[in-house]
C-alpha positions in Angstrom: 0.0 0.0 0.0 1.3 3.4 -1.0 1.9 6.2 1.5 0.0 9.5 1.2 2.3 12.6 0.8 4.3 13.5 3.9 3.2 10.4 6.0 6.9 9.6 6.4 7.6 13.1 7.7 5.1 12.9 10.6 6.6 13.6 14.1 8.3 10.6 15.7 6.4 11.2 18.9 3.3 9.2 18.3 1.3 11.5 20.7 1.9 14.5 18.5 -1.2 15.4 16.4 -1.1 14.3 12.8 -2.4 17.2 10.6 -4.3 16.0 7.5 -5.8 18.3 4.8 -8.5 16.5 2.8 -10.4 17.9 -0.3 -9.8 18.9 -3.9 -7.8 21.9 -2.7 -5.7 20.0 -0.1 -2.4 20.7 -1.8 -2.7 24.5 -1.8 -4.1 24.4 1.8 -1.1 22.5 2.9 1.3 24.9 1.3 -0.4 27.9 3.0 -0.3 26.0 6.3 3.4 25.5 6.0 4.0 29.2 5.3 1.8 30.2 8.2 3.5 27.8 10.6 6.9 28.8 9.4 6.3 32.3 10.6 5.3 31.0 14.0 7.7 28.1 14.6 10.4 28.5 12.0 10.6 24.9 10.9 7.1 23.4 10.6 6.3 19.7 10.0 4.6 19.4 6.6 1.1 18.1 6.9 -0.3 15.1 5.1 -2.6 16.1 2.3 -5.3 14.2 0.3 -6.0 16.2 -2.8 -7.9 15.3 -6.0 -5.4 12.7 -7.1 -5.0 11.1 -3.6 -8.8 10.9 -3.1 -9.2 9.1 -6.4 -7.0 6.2 -5.1 -7.9 6.6 -1.4 -8.5 2.8 -0.9 -4.8 2.1 -1.8 -3.3 4.8 0.4 -2.0 4.8 4.0 -2.9 8.2 5.3 -1.2 8.0 8.8 1.5 6.0 10.4 0.5 3.0 12.5 0.2 3.7 16.3 -0.4 7.4 15.9 -2.6 8.4 18.9 -4.2 11.6 17.6 -5.2 13.0 14.2 -6.9 16.2 13.0 -8.5 16.2 9.5 -9.1 19.7 8.0 -11.6 20.0 5.1 -9.8 21.6 2.2 -12.4 22.2 -0.6 -15.0 19.8 -1.8 -14.9 16.3 -0.4 -17.7 13.6 -0.5 -19.1 12.0 2.6 -18.1 8.4 1.6 -14.5 9.7 1.3 -14.7 11.2 4.8 -16.0 7.8 6.1 -13.1 6.0 4.4 -10.6 8.5 6.0 -12.2 7.9 9.4 -12.1 4.1 8.9 -8.4 4.3 7.9 -7.6 6.3 11.0 -9.4 3.6 13.1 -7.5 0.8 11.4 -4.1 2.5 12.0 -4.9 2.6 15.8 -5.7 6.3 16.2 -7.5 6.9 19.5 -8.6 10.5 19.1 -9.7 12.2 15.8 -11.7 15.2 14.7 -12.8 17.0 11.6 -12.3 20.8 11.2 -13.7 23.2 8.7 -11.6 25.2 6.3 -11.6 27.9 9.0 -10.3 25.4 11.6 -13.7 25.2 13.3 -14.8 21.9 14.8 -17.3 20.1 12.5 -17.3 16.5 13.9 -15.7 14.6 16.8 -14.7 11.2 15.5 -13.1 9.7 18.6 -16.2 7.8 19.8 -16.8 6.1 16.5 -13.2 4.9 15.9 -13.4 1.7 18.0 -16.7 0.7 16.3 -15.3 1.3 12.8 -12.2 -0.8 13.7 -14.3 -3.7 15.1 -16.5 -3.7 12.0 -13.4 -3.8 9.8 -12.0 -6.7 11.9 -15.2 -8.7 11.3 -15.2 -7.9 7.6 -18.3 -5.8 8.0 -16.9 -2.3 7.1 -19.2 -0.3 4.8 -16.3 1.3 2.9 -13.2 -1.0 3.3 -12.8 -4.7 3.2 -10.1 -6.2 5.5 -7.2 -7.3 3.4 -6.6 -11.0 4.3 -3.1 -11.5 5.8 -1.0 -13.7 3.5 0.0 -17.0 5.1 3.6 -18.1 4.9 4.6 -20.9 2.5 7.1 -22.1 5.1 6.3 -25.6 6.5 5.4 -25.1 10.2 4.1 -27.3 13.0 3.3 -26.7 16.6 5.3 -28.1 19.5 5.5 -31.9 19.6 3.2 -32.4 16.6 4.7 -35.2 14.5 6.8 -36.7 17.3 5.5 -40.2 16.5 6.3 -39.9 12.7 8.3 -42.9 11.7 11.5 -42.2 9.8 11.3 -43.3 6.2 14.3 -45.3 5.0 16.1 -46.6 1.9 17.9 -49.2 4.1 16.3 -49.3 7.5 18.5 -48.0 10.3 21.3 -47.2 7.8 20.2 -44.9 5.0 17.3 -42.5 5.6 14.9 -41.6 2.8 15.2 -38.3 1.0 18.5 -37.5 2.7 22.1 -36.6 1.9 24.5 -39.4 3.1 28.1 -40.4 2.6 30.4 -43.3 3.0 34.2 -42.6 3.1 37.4 -44.6 3.4 40.8 -45.1 2.1 41.5 -46.5 -1.4 41.0 -50.2 -1.3 38.6 -50.1 1.6 35.8 -51.7 -0.5 33.6 -48.6 -0.1 32.4 -48.8 -3.7 31.6 -52.5 -3.3 29.4 -51.5 -0.4 27.6 -48.8 -2.4 27.0 -51.3 -5.2 25.7 -53.8 -2.7 23.2 -51.3 -1.3 22.2 -50.4 -4.9 21.5 -54.0 -5.8 19.5 -54.8 -2.7 17.3 -51.6 -3.0 16.7 -52.1 -6.7 15.6 -55.8 -6.1 13.8 -55.2 -2.8 16.0 -57.8 -1.0 16.8 -57.2 2.7 20.4 -56.1 3.2 22.2 -57.6 6.2 18.8 -58.6 7.7 17.5 -55.1 7.3 14.5 -54.0 5.3 14.9 -51.9 2.2 12.6 -49.5 0.3 12.1 -51.3 -3.0 12.8 -48.9 -5.9 15.1 -47.8 -8.7 18.6 -46.6 -8.2 20.8 -44.3 -10.3 24.5 -45.0 -10.0 26.9 -42.3 -11.3 30.0 -44.3 -12.2 32.7 -41.6 -11.8 35.2 -44.2 -10.8 35.4 -47.9 -11.4 34.6 -48.2 -15.1 33.8 -51.9 -16.0 34.3 -52.8 -12.3 30.7 -51.7 -11.4 28.8 -53.8 -13.9 31.0 -56.8 -12.9 30.1 -56.2 -9.3 26.4 -56.2 -10.3 26.9 -59.4 -12.3 28.6 -61.1 -9.3 25.7 -60.1 -7.1 23.3 -61.6 -9.7 25.3 -64.9 -9.7 25.2 -65.2 -5.9 21.5 -64.3 -5.4 20.1 -65.8 -8.6 18.2 -62.7 -9.6 18.7 -60.1 -12.3 19.1 -56.5 -11.2 16.7 -54.7 -13.5 16.1 -51.4 -11.6 19.7 -50.3 -11.3 20.8 -47.8 -14.0 24.4 -46.7 -14.4 25.3 -43.2 -15.5 28.7 -43.8 -17.2 30.3 -40.4 -16.7 30.7 -38.0 -13.8 28.0 -35.4 -13.2 28.6 -32.2 -11.4 26.0 -31.1 -8.9 27.4 -27.6 -8.8 26.4 -27.2 -12.4 22.6 -26.6 -12.7 22.5 -28.1 -16.2 23.9 -31.4 -14.8 21.3 -31.4 -12.1 18.6 -30.8 -14.7 19.9 -33.8 -16.7 19.9 -36.0 -13.7 16.3 -35.1 -12.9 15.4 -36.0 -16.5 17.2 -39.3 -16.1 15.4 -40.0 -12.9 12.0 -39.4 -14.6 13.0 -41.6 -17.5 14.0 -44.4 -15.1 10.7 -44.1 -13.2 8.7 -44.4 -16.5 10.7 -47.4 -17.6 10.7 -49.3 -14.3 7.4 -48.1 -12.9 9.2 -47.6 -9.6 10.4 -44.4 -7.8 14.1 -43.6 -7.8 15.0 -44.3 -4.1 18.7 -43.5 -4.3 21.2 -41.7 -6.4 24.9 -42.7 -5.9 27.7 -40.3 -6.7 31.0 -42.3 -6.9 33.1 -40.4 -6.0 32.9 -36.9 -4.7 36.3 -36.1 -6.2 35.2 -37.2 -9.7 31.9 -35.3 -9.4 33.4 -32.1 -8.1 34.2 -30.6 -11.5 37.8 -29.7 -10.8 36.9 -27.4 -7.9 38.7 -27.3 -4.6 37.3 -29.7 -2.0 38.8 -27.7 0.8 37.2 -24.4 -0.3 33.9 -23.9 1.6 32.4 -22.0 -1.3 33.1 -24.7 -3.8 31.8 -27.3 -1.3 28.7 -25.2 -0.7 27.9 -25.2 -4.4 28.3 -29.0 -4.5 26.0 -29.4 -1.4 23.4 -27.1 -2.9 23.4 -29.1 -6.1 22.9 -32.3 -4.1 20.1 -30.8 -2.1 18.4 -29.6 -5.3 18.8 -33.1 -6.8 17.3 -34.6 -3.7 14.4 -32.1 -3.6 13.4 -32.6 -7.2 13.7 -36.4 -7.3 12.7 -37.3 -3.8 15.7 -39.7 -3.7 18.5 -40.1 -1.2 21.8 -38.9 -2.5 24.7 -41.1 -1.4 28.2 -39.7 -2.0 31.2 -42.0 -2.0 34.1 -40.1 -0.7 37.8 -40.5 0.2 39.3 -40.2 3.7 41.9 -37.7 4.5 45.6 -38.4 5.0 44.8 -39.4 8.6 41.9 -41.8 8.1 40.9 -41.6 11.7 40.2 -37.8 11.3 37.4 -38.3 8.8 36.7 -37.6 5.2 39.0 -35.1 3.3 37.9 -31.7 2.3 35.8 -28.9 3.8 34.0 -29.7 7.0 30.9 -28.1 5.5 30.3 -31.4 3.7 30.0 -33.4 6.9 27.9 -30.7 8.5 25.3 -31.0 5.7 25.0 -34.8 6.0 22.1 -36.8 7.5 24.2 -39.9 7.9 27.9 -40.7 7.4 29.9 -43.9 7.6 33.6 -44.7 7.7 34.5 -47.8 5.7 37.8 -49.6 6.4 39.4 -52.8 5.4 39.3 -55.2 8.4 42.9 -56.1 8.1 45.7 -56.1 5.5 45.2 -59.1 3.2 41.7 -59.7 4.3 38.6 -59.7 2.1 36.4 -58.0 4.6 35.2 -54.4 5.3 34.1 -52.8 8.5 31.3 -50.1 8.7 31.5 -47.5 11.5 28.8 -44.9 11.9 30.3 -41.4 12.3 27.1 -39.4 12.1 23.4 -40.2 12.3 21.2 -37.1 12.6 17.7 -38.5 13.5 18.1 -42.1 14.5 20.2 -44.5 16.6 23.7 -45.0 15.3 24.5 -48.3 13.6 26.8 -50.5 15.7 30.1 -51.3 14.1 30.0 -54.5 12.0 32.2 -56.4 9.6 31.2 -57.9 6.3 33.1 -60.5 4.4 33.4 -60.2 0.7 32.8 -63.4 -1.3 34.9 -64.1 -4.4 32.7 -64.8 -7.4 34.0 -66.2 -10.7 32.5 -64.4 -13.7 34.2 -65.5 -16.9 37.5 -66.3 -18.6 38.9 -63.5 -20.8 40.6 -63.9 -24.2 43.9 -64.5 -22.6 42.6 -67.3 -20.5 42.6 -65.4 -17.3 39.8 -65.9 -14.8 37.9 -62.7 -14.1 36.3 -62.4 -10.7 34.6 -59.9 -8.5 33.4 -59.6 -4.9 30.0 -59.6 -3.2 29.3 -58.3 0.3 28.3 -61.1 2.6 26.2 -61.1 5.8 27.3 -59.1 8.9 29.4 -60.3 11.8 31.3 -58.7 14.7 34.6 -57.2 13.6 37.7 -59.2 14.4 39.6 -58.0 17.4 43.2 -57.5 16.3 44.8 -57.0 19.7 46.3 -60.5 19.9 47.9 -60.5 16.4 49.3 -57.1 17.2 51.2 -58.7 20.1 53.0 -61.1 17.7 56.5 -60.0 16.8 58.0 -60.0 13.3 54.6 -60.6 11.8 54.0 -60.2 8.0 51.0 -59.7 5.8 50.8 -63.5 5.5 50.4 -63.9 9.3 47.7 -61.1 9.4 45.8 -62.8 6.5 45.9 -66.2 8.2 44.8 -64.7 11.5 41.9 -63.0 9.6 40.8 -66.3 8.2 40.9 -68.0 11.6 38.8 -65.2 13.2 36.3 -65.1 10.3 35.6 -68.8 10.6 35.3 -68.8 14.4 33.2 -65.6 14.4 30.7 -67.3 12.1 30.7 -70.5 14.2 32.2 -72.4 11.2 34.7 -75.3 11.4 38.2 -74.1 11.6 40.8 -76.7 10.6 44.2 -76.6 9.1 42.9 -78.0 5.8 40.1 -75.4 5.6 42.5 -72.5 6.5 44.9 -73.7 3.7 42.0 -73.5 1.2 41.0 -70.0 2.5 44.6 -68.8 2.0 44.8 -70.3 -1.5 41.6 -68.4 -2.5 43.2 -65.2 -1.3 46.1 -65.8 -3.7 48.8 -66.8 -1.2 51.5 -69.3 -2.0 51.3 -72.3 0.4 55.0 -73.1 0.6 55.4 -71.6 4.1 51.8 -72.1 5.3 52.8 -74.4 8.2 55.5 -71.9 9.3 52.9 -69.1 9.5 50.6 -71.3 11.5 53.2 -72.4 14.0 54.5 -68.8 14.5 51.0 -67.7 15.6 50.9 -70.7 17.9 54.3 -69.9 19.4 53.3 -66.3 19.9 50.3 -67.4 22.0 47.8 -66.1 19.5 46.2 -69.5 18.6 45.9 -73.1 19.8 46.3 -76.1 17.5 44.5 -79.1 18.7 45.1 -81.9 16.3 43.7 -80.6 13.0 41.5 -78.0 14.8 42.6 -74.3 15.2 41.1 -71.8 17.5 42.1 -68.3 18.6 43.0 -67.4 22.2 
């Protein structure tokens, strides 16, 4: 609503009278008033005036500042009664407590103070004869009151691990099997199979293959071999996309809509593997560059309804978290550190480092099963790995006590602990087979075994082996 002339120049003291000239000659009356007052006071406050032009748009004018206590309206030439009623009503709406109408000669014509409360109440009820109450616009911000919604159950992609419509990350050093884990989640969600005994939200998955090349489809094929089911709802995007670039976000949204049409299922998860390859050459340590990446991920999440899972690298010191700006971790709903259980082992360990709105996942280890896929043109057997069921992580304290240990000793110890953790038979013959599958030469197998026994790490009872 526009302000009438000189409303902004009214005295700051709300108890000072607001002088308003109203009528077709209001402008000239106001000028004469200023001249006359200047002779008396020297620096008069210019009055508000409502002349011919202002009266024509009176409904859209604010004629006095809110909270003004007193106002005096002076007739200045011809003015119609409905216009006077509108002026009185506007004064009432603004909160004026005392008002009066004077003639051109400054004689009292009407005392309006008594009718102001009635006019305001009528306007509040929407019953004003001259002015309708303008409805107050309601905010578009989502709001709720107090504890409303406390019993809302958190939606999930993988229950207790990956929340729905969230921004999550897994990070780890190179060779920690983090991409194998991301692929495993993708396969289970896209087929609706439980993962590690946990329910999943069945739907489609978009996997941005920024790293891995042919490794990702081989991991999917290995999963199909193990589970005897084709993964139909997992779509691979075979180039990096850059969330900081709006056109790439638009293209991913188009891809998600296409996948939903082709599969008939909602896209539950979008995997970016890895952050480095999807960062577009920007600086991961720069908070502004990271902020642009985060905003793009949030936009992708908002427009698709999917969870965005970012595969990331750890810093130089793996125990201090993922590399790059801390703004990334601050933006996450869930974060997991992925590490290899031990040198030479085919197992990963998941540790929850952040879970915003649910209980943190307990640390667990997952063995990776070797799966034979095909023999290439050179006669070499091509294999891949599939994440197996969860188990407690192997405690490495005893093997750490052994002196002069090598990677071979650590790998053998891992095989022993893996079998015993699963309650499986653990014999010398079975351990020999396990080590062969890991690619170790068996020439010194007995020597490795007896060293662990001599160091007090294991006990050999006939053909049976058990950890201490």
